[in-house]
C-alpha positions in Angstrom: 12.4 16.8 -6.0 10.2 15.4 -3.5 9.5 11.6 -2.9 6.4 9.3 -2.0 7.5 6.1 -0.4 5.0 3.2 -0.3 5.4 0.2 1.9 3.6 -3.1 1.3 4.4 -5.4 4.3 3.7 -9.2 3.9 0.3 -10.1 4.9 -0.1 -12.5 7.7 -3.1 -14.8 7.4 -4.7 -16.8 10.3 -6.0 -20.1 9.5 -8.6 -22.0 11.6 -11.3 -24.7 10.7 -14.0 -21.8 10.4 -11.9 -19.7 7.9 -10.2 -22.4 5.7 -13.0 -22.5 3.1 -13.7 -18.7 3.0 -9.8 -18.0 3.2 -9.5 -20.5 0.3 -12.3 -18.7 -1.5 -10.8 -15.2 -1.0 -7.4 -16.4 -2.3 -8.9 -18.0 -5.3 -11.1 -15.1 -6.2 -9.2 -11.9 -5.1 -5.5 -13.2 -5.1 -4.3 -11.2 -2.2 -0.8 -11.8 -3.0 -0.8 -10.2 -6.3 0.8 -7.0 -7.3 -1.2 -3.7 -7.0 -0.8 -0.9 -9.5 0.2 2.5 -7.9 -1.7 5.3 -9.7 -0.2 8.7 -9.1 -1.9 11.7 -10.5 -4.4 9.6 -12.6 -1.5 7.6 -14.1 0.0 4.2 -13.4 3.4 4.8 -11.9 4.3 1.3 -11.4 3.6 -1.9 -9.4 4.0 -2.9 -5.9 4.1 -6.5 -4.5 4.2 -8.2 -1.1 7.0 -7.2 1.3 8.2 -4.5 -0.9 9.0 -0.8 -0.8 8.5 1.7 -3.8 9.8 5.3 -4.0 8.4 7.6 -6.5 10.2 10.7 -7.3 7.7 13.7 -7.9 7.6 17.5 -8.3 6.8 19.5 -5.3 3.0 20.3 -5.4 -0.5 18.8 -5.0 -0.8 14.9 -5.8 -3.3 12.2 -5.9 -2.6 8.5 -4.9 -4.4 5.2 -4.9 -3.9 1.5 -5.3 -5.7 -0.3 -8.0 -6.0 -4.2 -8.5 -7.8 -6.0 -11.2 -10.4 -3.6 -12.9 -12.6 -1.6 -10.6 -11.0 -2.6 -7.0 -8.9 0.3 -5.8 -8.3 2.0 -2.5 -9.5 5.3 -1.3 -7.7 8.2 -3.0 -5.4 10.1 -0.9 -4.6 14.0 -1.8 -1.2 15.4 -0.5 0.7 18.7 -1.0 4.5 18.1 -1.0 7.1 20.6 -0.4 10.7 20.7 -2.0 12.7 17.6 -0.9 9.7 16.5 1.3 9.2 12.7 1.6 5.7 11.4 2.6 5.4 7.6 3.7 2.4 5.5 3.1 1.4 1.9 4.0 -0.6 -0.3 1.6 -2.3 -3.7 2.3 -5.6 -5.8 1.7 -8.9 -5.5 3.4 -10.4 -8.5 4.5 -12.6 -8.8 1.3 -9.5 -8.4 -1.0 -9.7 -4.7 -1.8 -6.3 -2.7 -1.6 -6.1 -0.2 1.3 -3.8 2.9 1.5 -3.0 5.2 4.4 -0.4 7.3 5.8 2.2 5.5 7.7 2.8 6.4 11.3 6.2 6.6 12.7 5.5 3.1 14.4 4.7 1.6 11.0 7.8 2.9 9.7 9.7 1.7 12.8 8.1 -1.7 12.5 9.0 -2.0 8.8 12.6 -0.9 9.2 13.0 -3.3 12.3 13.7 -0.3 14.7 11.9 1.3 17.7 10.0 4.4 17.0 11.3 5.7 20.3 15.0 5.6 19.3 
C-alpha cells in the first residue's frame, strides 16, 4: 500500500485599512476557512479543513489529485505515479481570490508543518 499525505496549514491573513473591505468581501464570498473536498482519481476521497493533515491509502500506480471547493472552484490537477510503500506529500491552501491551491510539499514545508528543521 502507498499513501498520499495532504497538509493544509492555517491561513495567516494580514489586515490593513486598505484590505478590510476586500478581505471582508472575500471571506463572505469565498469562505476561505471552509473545508475542501479532496478528489482522488475522479472520486471524492474526503474533506480537509484548516490546520489539518489527511492521509489517503492508495494502491501503487498512477493517480490524479485535486482540491474542489463549492462547485466549479478547483485546484490544478496533479498526476503522480506511486511505487509500493511510497508516500507523497502535498500542501494545499487558498489563492488570493479564494481558489484552492495544491502543490507537492518541499522538505522545508514538511519540516515547518512538523515544527522541526529541514536540516536535521
